[in-house]
C-alpha angles and dihedrals in degrees: 000000000000119000118243114264117255115266118261114267096202141021119196111204119200124176111209132202120172089330099137094126094060107033095095093055092043086053092050097046093046092050093047088050095047106041096067092049106041104003110222094333095111144084133213110214112198117188119199106211101201092296116189093206131063097286096119092052092051092049087052092053091046090052092046092058098036121039090198091072116094116196122199118188114199117210090239145343106304098165135262097283096049091046087053092049089051091055093047090052090054095043116110104180127114087236127031127208115202110209137169118234091229091073093229088130105055117231087208087081087069091097094054089049093049089052091053092049091049085057091058110276120141094200131023112196131187120238113199109227091179138006117219121201097015126123122246091250092055091049093045095045090048092048090049094048095052093048093047088049095049090051093050106035120094087207116069107243118188116246122246095013130137131187089281102122146121117236133185122231096260090055094045091051092049091050092051091051091063102099102205119125100200096066136191099183100188089052093047093051086051089052092052091063115196117138110314125183129193126228116196116213142152116260110229132218116273113271099218144342129025131296115272088212110082119173095272089054093046093053091050090047091054092047091051090048095049095044093047098056107026140047091188095105086064091053089046089054090056093047089050093050090050090048089048089048092054090048091050091053091051088049091053091052089049091055094043094050093044091052095044099044109017104030090226119167114224106240129218089254092058090045095048094049091052093050092044092048095049094040091053091054092046091051091046090053093046090048094053089048092047091051089056097039090050089055089052090049093050092048092045094059091066096212121162113273092233139349120229112211099184139005124203124188134018097356096043141012118331111252 
Protein backbone atom coordinates (compact mmCIF):
# COMPACT_ATOMS: atom_id res chain seq x y z
CA UNK A 1 0.00 0.00 0.00
CA UNK A 2 1.46 3.30 -1.09
CA UNK A 3 1.61 6.14 1.38
CA UNK A 4 -0.38 9.28 0.55
CA UNK A 5 1.57 12.07 -1.09
CA UNK A 6 2.45 15.00 1.17
CA UNK A 7 0.09 17.99 0.99
CA UNK A 8 0.96 20.85 -1.27
CA UNK A 9 2.85 23.58 0.51
CA UNK A 10 2.01 26.32 -1.97
CA UNK A 11 -0.42 27.28 -4.71
CA UNK A 12 0.34 30.12 -7.12
CA UNK A 13 -2.89 31.51 -8.59
CA UNK A 14 -2.65 33.55 -11.80
CA UNK A 15 -5.66 34.99 -13.69
CA UNK A 16 -4.91 35.20 -17.42
CA UNK A 17 -6.59 37.28 -20.12
CA UNK A 18 -4.83 37.32 -23.50
CA UNK A 19 -1.46 36.53 -21.91
CA UNK A 20 -0.17 33.91 -24.35
CA UNK A 21 3.15 35.65 -25.18
CA UNK A 22 4.32 35.78 -21.57
CA UNK A 23 3.09 32.50 -20.05
CA UNK A 24 6.24 30.48 -20.75
CA UNK A 25 8.37 33.12 -19.00
CA UNK A 26 5.85 33.26 -16.14
CA UNK A 27 6.07 29.48 -15.72
CA UNK A 28 9.88 29.57 -15.73
CA UNK A 29 10.17 32.34 -13.17
CA UNK A 30 7.49 30.92 -10.87
CA UNK A 31 9.17 27.52 -10.86
CA UNK A 32 12.58 29.06 -10.17
CA UNK A 33 11.10 31.01 -7.26
CA UNK A 34 9.17 28.10 -5.75
CA UNK A 35 11.55 25.14 -6.08
CA UNK A 36 14.26 26.38 -3.67
CA UNK A 37 11.58 27.03 -1.03
CA UNK A 38 9.16 24.08 -1.28
CA UNK A 39 10.72 21.71 -3.80
CA UNK A 40 8.04 20.22 -6.04
CA UNK A 41 5.27 20.64 -3.45
CA UNK A 42 3.58 23.47 -5.29
CA UNK A 43 1.08 24.00 -8.05
CA UNK A 44 0.67 26.78 -10.60
CA UNK A 45 -3.05 27.48 -11.15
CA UNK A 46 -3.55 29.35 -14.44
CA UNK A 47 -7.08 30.67 -14.98
CA UNK A 48 -8.05 31.47 -18.57
CA UNK A 49 -10.59 34.28 -18.29
CA UNK A 50 -12.21 34.03 -21.72
CA UNK A 51 -9.07 34.95 -23.65
CA UNK A 52 -9.37 35.55 -27.39
CA UNK A 53 -5.76 34.64 -28.18
CA UNK A 54 -3.87 31.34 -27.71
CA UNK A 55 -3.72 31.58 -23.89
CA UNK A 56 -5.63 28.32 -23.29
CA UNK A 57 -3.53 26.42 -25.84
CA UNK A 58 -0.33 27.63 -24.16
CA UNK A 59 -1.70 26.59 -20.76
CA UNK A 60 -2.39 23.14 -22.19
CA UNK A 61 1.18 22.81 -23.48
CA UNK A 62 2.61 23.93 -20.15
CA UNK A 63 0.42 21.44 -18.32
CA UNK A 64 1.45 18.65 -20.66
CA UNK A 65 5.11 19.26 -19.85
CA UNK A 66 4.70 20.00 -16.13
CA UNK A 67 2.18 18.17 -13.96
CA UNK A 68 2.37 20.95 -11.40
CA UNK A 69 0.41 23.21 -13.76
CA UNK A 70 -3.37 23.30 -13.26
CA UNK A 71 -5.43 25.01 -15.95
CA UNK A 72 -8.94 26.40 -15.50
CA UNK A 73 -10.84 27.50 -18.59
CA UNK A 74 -13.77 29.77 -17.72
CA UNK A 75 -16.79 29.66 -20.02
CA UNK A 76 -16.42 33.37 -20.87
CA UNK A 77 -14.70 36.52 -19.65
CA UNK A 78 -15.91 37.08 -16.07
CA UNK A 79 -13.33 39.73 -15.16
CA UNK A 80 -10.07 39.66 -13.22
CA UNK A 81 -11.56 39.49 -9.73
CA UNK A 82 -13.86 36.56 -10.47
CA UNK A 83 -11.13 34.74 -12.38
CA UNK A 84 -8.94 35.18 -9.32
CA UNK A 85 -11.76 33.84 -7.13
CA UNK A 86 -12.05 30.79 -9.37
CA UNK A 87 -8.34 30.08 -8.98
CA UNK A 88 -8.55 30.47 -5.21
CA UNK A 89 -11.42 27.99 -5.08
CA UNK A 90 -9.33 25.34 -6.85
CA UNK A 91 -6.07 26.07 -5.00
CA UNK A 92 -5.01 23.28 -2.63
CA UNK A 93 -1.82 24.64 -1.08
CA UNK A 94 -1.35 25.48 2.58
CA UNK A 95 -0.24 28.90 1.38
CA UNK A 96 -1.55 30.74 -1.68
CA UNK A 97 0.37 33.32 -3.69
CA UNK A 98 -1.73 35.60 -5.92
CA UNK A 99 0.16 36.84 -8.96
CA UNK A 100 -0.66 38.67 -12.20
CA UNK A 101 0.41 37.08 -15.46
CA UNK A 102 2.15 40.21 -16.74
CA UNK A 103 5.07 39.74 -14.29
CA UNK A 104 4.86 43.31 -13.06
CA UNK A 105 4.76 41.79 -9.57
CA UNK A 106 7.97 39.71 -9.40
CA UNK A 107 7.54 36.11 -8.17
CA UNK A 108 11.12 36.30 -6.88
CA UNK A 109 9.72 38.10 -3.80
CA UNK A 110 8.12 34.83 -2.68
CA UNK A 111 11.07 34.05 -0.41
CA UNK A 112 10.69 37.32 1.51
CA UNK A 113 6.94 36.75 1.77
CA UNK A 114 7.39 33.21 3.06
CA UNK A 115 9.87 34.46 5.69
CA UNK A 116 7.35 37.01 6.99
CA UNK A 117 4.68 34.32 7.13
CA UNK A 118 7.06 32.02 9.01
CA UNK A 119 7.33 34.85 11.55
CA UNK A 120 3.59 34.73 12.17
CA UNK A 121 1.89 36.75 9.41
CA UNK A 122 -1.39 35.46 7.99
CA UNK A 123 -1.20 37.71 4.93
CA UNK A 124 1.82 39.34 3.32
CA UNK A 125 0.79 41.95 0.76
CA UNK A 126 2.94 43.89 -1.67
CA UNK A 127 3.03 47.69 -1.42
CA UNK A 128 4.14 49.48 -4.58
CA UNK A 129 6.88 51.98 -3.79
CA UNK A 130 7.39 52.81 -7.45
CA UNK A 131 5.77 51.86 -10.76
CA UNK A 132 8.13 51.38 -13.68
CA UNK A 133 6.99 51.73 -17.29
CA UNK A 134 3.59 53.28 -16.50
CA UNK A 135 2.26 56.53 -17.90
CA UNK A 136 1.82 59.66 -15.83
CA UNK A 137 -1.96 59.32 -16.22
CA UNK A 138 -1.89 55.73 -14.97
CA UNK A 139 0.18 56.64 -11.91
CA UNK A 140 -1.90 59.72 -11.15
CA UNK A 141 -5.24 57.94 -11.54
CA UNK A 142 -4.09 55.03 -9.38
CA UNK A 143 -2.89 57.41 -6.67
CA UNK A 144 -6.19 59.30 -6.78
CA UNK A 145 -8.20 56.07 -6.63
CA UNK A 146 -6.45 54.77 -3.51
CA UNK A 147 -6.75 58.08 -1.72
CA UNK A 148 -10.45 58.48 -2.56
CA UNK A 149 -11.06 54.89 -1.46
CA UNK A 150 -9.17 55.50 1.77
CA UNK A 151 -11.34 58.53 2.50
CA UNK A 152 -14.64 56.80 1.76
CA UNK A 153 -14.21 53.20 2.92
CA UNK A 154 -15.18 52.16 6.44
CA UNK A 155 -12.60 49.35 6.29
CA UNK A 156 -8.97 50.57 6.20
CA UNK A 157 -7.51 49.41 2.87
CA UNK A 158 -3.74 49.94 2.46
CA UNK A 159 -2.68 52.42 -0.20
CA UNK A 160 -0.89 51.42 -3.39
CA UNK A 161 -1.59 47.71 -3.07
CA UNK A 162 -2.84 45.28 -5.68
CA UNK A 163 -3.81 41.64 -5.44
CA UNK A 164 -0.15 40.56 -5.15
CA UNK A 165 -0.11 38.80 -1.78
CA UNK A 166 0.61 35.57 0.05
CA UNK A 167 -2.19 34.14 2.21
CA UNK A 168 -2.38 31.13 4.46
CA UNK A 169 -5.09 28.50 4.12
CA UNK A 170 -7.24 29.94 6.91
CA UNK A 171 -7.44 33.37 5.28
CA UNK A 172 -8.07 31.86 1.85
CA UNK A 173 -10.96 29.77 3.20
CA UNK A 174 -12.49 32.79 4.95
CA UNK A 175 -12.21 34.81 1.74
CA UNK A 176 -13.91 32.14 -0.33
CA UNK A 177 -16.75 31.97 2.19
CA UNK A 178 -17.70 35.57 1.38
CA UNK A 179 -20.63 35.27 -1.04
CA UNK A 180 -20.65 38.55 -3.00
CA UNK A 181 -20.34 38.43 -6.77
CA UNK A 182 -19.03 41.92 -7.48
CA UNK A 183 -15.73 41.41 -5.74
CA UNK A 184 -12.88 43.68 -4.74
CA UNK A 185 -10.50 41.04 -3.42
CA UNK A 186 -7.84 43.27 -1.86
CA UNK A 187 -10.55 45.09 0.11
CA UNK A 188 -12.20 41.82 1.13
CA UNK A 189 -8.89 40.51 2.46
CA UNK A 190 -8.39 43.74 4.41
CA UNK A 191 -11.90 43.39 5.87
CA UNK A 192 -11.13 39.88 7.14
CA UNK A 193 -8.52 41.12 9.57
CA UNK A 194 -5.95 38.56 10.79
CA UNK A 195 -2.31 39.59 10.97
CA UNK A 196 -1.44 41.36 7.72
CA UNK A 197 2.10 42.53 6.99
CA UNK A 198 3.24 44.80 4.11
CA UNK A 199 6.20 44.12 1.83
CA UNK A 200 7.42 47.20 -0.11
CA UNK A 201 8.65 46.55 -3.65
CA UNK A 202 9.16 48.19 -7.04
CA UNK A 203 6.57 47.21 -9.62
CA UNK A 204 8.23 46.17 -12.86
CA UNK A 205 7.32 46.89 -16.46
CA UNK A 206 4.90 44.54 -18.14
CA UNK A 207 6.81 41.59 -19.66
CA UNK A 208 4.65 41.10 -22.79
CA UNK A 209 1.28 41.94 -24.28
CA UNK A 210 -1.04 44.82 -23.44
CA UNK A 211 -2.86 45.77 -20.29
CA UNK A 212 -6.26 44.14 -19.79
CA UNK A 213 -7.42 47.23 -17.89
CA UNK A 214 -8.35 50.05 -20.29
CA UNK A 215 -9.94 53.22 -18.93
CA UNK A 216 -13.49 51.83 -18.99
CA UNK A 217 -12.56 48.79 -16.93
CA UNK A 218 -10.56 50.94 -14.52
CA UNK A 219 -13.61 53.13 -13.87
CA UNK A 220 -15.87 50.09 -13.40
CA UNK A 221 -13.32 48.55 -11.03
CA UNK A 222 -13.15 51.78 -9.01
CA UNK A 223 -16.95 51.88 -8.73
CA UNK A 224 -17.01 48.26 -7.55
CA UNK A 225 -14.35 49.02 -4.96
CA UNK A 226 -16.05 52.12 -3.58
CA UNK A 227 -19.59 50.74 -3.50
CA UNK A 228 -18.41 47.45 -2.00
CA UNK A 229 -16.78 49.05 1.01
CA UNK A 230 -18.57 52.33 1.62
CA UNK A 231 -22.07 53.75 1.91
CA UNK A 232 -20.61 57.25 2.12
CA UNK A 233 -21.62 58.06 -1.50
CA UNK A 234 -25.24 57.62 -0.38
CA UNK A 235 -24.64 60.06 2.44
CA UNK A 236 -22.84 62.37 0.02
CA UNK A 237 -25.92 62.30 -2.22
CA UNK A 238 -28.05 63.41 0.74
CA UNK A 239 -25.65 66.25 1.55
CA UNK A 240 -25.60 67.40 -2.08
CA UNK A 241 -29.39 67.31 -2.18
CA UNK A 242 -29.57 69.48 0.95
CA UNK A 243 -27.02 71.88 -0.48
CA UNK A 244 -28.94 72.17 -3.74
CA UNK A 245 -32.15 72.76 -1.80
CA UNK A 246 -30.45 75.58 0.12
CA UNK A 247 -29.13 77.11 -3.11
CA UNK A 248 -32.61 76.85 -4.63
CA UNK A 249 -34.07 78.77 -1.71
CA UNK A 250 -31.46 81.50 -2.17
CA UNK A 251 -32.24 81.68 -5.87
CA UNK A 252 -35.94 81.98 -5.10
CA UNK A 253 -35.22 84.87 -2.72
CA UNK A 254 -33.06 86.51 -5.40
CA UNK A 255 -35.82 86.25 -7.99
CA UNK A 256 -38.45 87.53 -5.58
CA UNK A 257 -36.36 90.54 -4.47
CA UNK A 258 -35.53 91.37 -8.08
CA UNK A 259 -39.22 91.24 -9.05
CA UNK A 260 -40.38 93.38 -6.09
CA UNK A 261 -37.73 96.08 -6.03
CA UNK A 262 -35.90 96.16 -9.33
CA UNK A 263 -38.63 95.07 -11.73
CA UNK A 264 -36.11 92.77 -13.32
CA UNK A 265 -37.35 90.06 -15.65
CA UNK A 266 -35.68 86.73 -15.13
CA UNK A 267 -34.12 85.87 -18.45
CA UNK A 268 -33.72 82.57 -20.18
CA UNK A 269 -30.04 82.38 -19.15
CA UNK A 270 -30.86 82.55 -15.45
CA UNK A 271 -33.67 80.07 -15.82
CA UNK A 272 -31.46 77.72 -17.82
CA UNK A 273 -28.71 77.93 -15.22
CA UNK A 274 -31.13 77.10 -12.40
CA UNK A 275 -32.69 74.18 -14.25
CA UNK A 276 -29.31 72.78 -15.27
CA UNK A 277 -27.92 73.15 -11.77
CA UNK A 278 -30.84 71.42 -10.10
CA UNK A 279 -31.12 68.79 -12.84
CA UNK A 280 -27.44 67.86 -12.52
CA UNK A 281 -27.83 67.41 -8.78
CA UNK A 282 -30.91 65.24 -9.21
CA UNK A 283 -29.21 63.04 -11.78
CA UNK A 284 -26.18 62.67 -9.54
CA UNK A 285 -28.33 61.50 -6.63
CA UNK A 286 -30.28 59.12 -8.88
CA UNK A 287 -27.02 57.74 -10.27
CA UNK A 288 -25.63 56.97 -6.82
CA UNK A 289 -28.88 55.33 -5.76
CA UNK A 290 -28.98 53.36 -9.00
CA UNK A 291 -25.44 52.07 -8.50
CA UNK A 292 -26.29 50.61 -5.11
CA UNK A 293 -29.67 49.33 -6.26
CA UNK A 294 -27.97 47.58 -9.19
CA UNK A 295 -25.61 45.82 -6.81
CA UNK A 296 -28.54 44.60 -4.72
CA UNK A 297 -30.24 43.34 -7.91
CA UNK A 298 -27.15 41.42 -9.04
CA UNK A 299 -26.66 39.81 -5.62
CA UNK A 300 -30.36 38.93 -5.28
CA UNK A 301 -30.33 36.85 -8.47
CA UNK A 302 -28.00 34.37 -6.79
CA UNK A 303 -26.20 33.26 -9.95
CA UNK A 304 -22.85 31.45 -9.73
CA UNK A 305 -19.87 33.78 -9.55
CA UNK A 306 -18.21 32.03 -12.48
CA UNK A 307 -18.56 28.94 -14.68
CA UNK A 308 -15.62 26.62 -15.36
CA UNK A 309 -15.75 24.98 -18.79
CA UNK A 310 -12.71 22.74 -18.49
CA UNK A 311 -10.05 21.79 -15.97
CA UNK A 312 -6.63 20.46 -16.93
CA UNK A 313 -4.09 19.03 -14.55
CA UNK A 314 -4.25 17.87 -10.96
CA UNK A 315 -7.92 18.72 -10.42
CA UNK A 316 -9.13 17.38 -13.76
CA UNK A 317 -7.95 15.36 -16.71
CA UNK A 318 -4.32 15.46 -17.69
CA UNK A 319 -3.78 17.56 -20.81
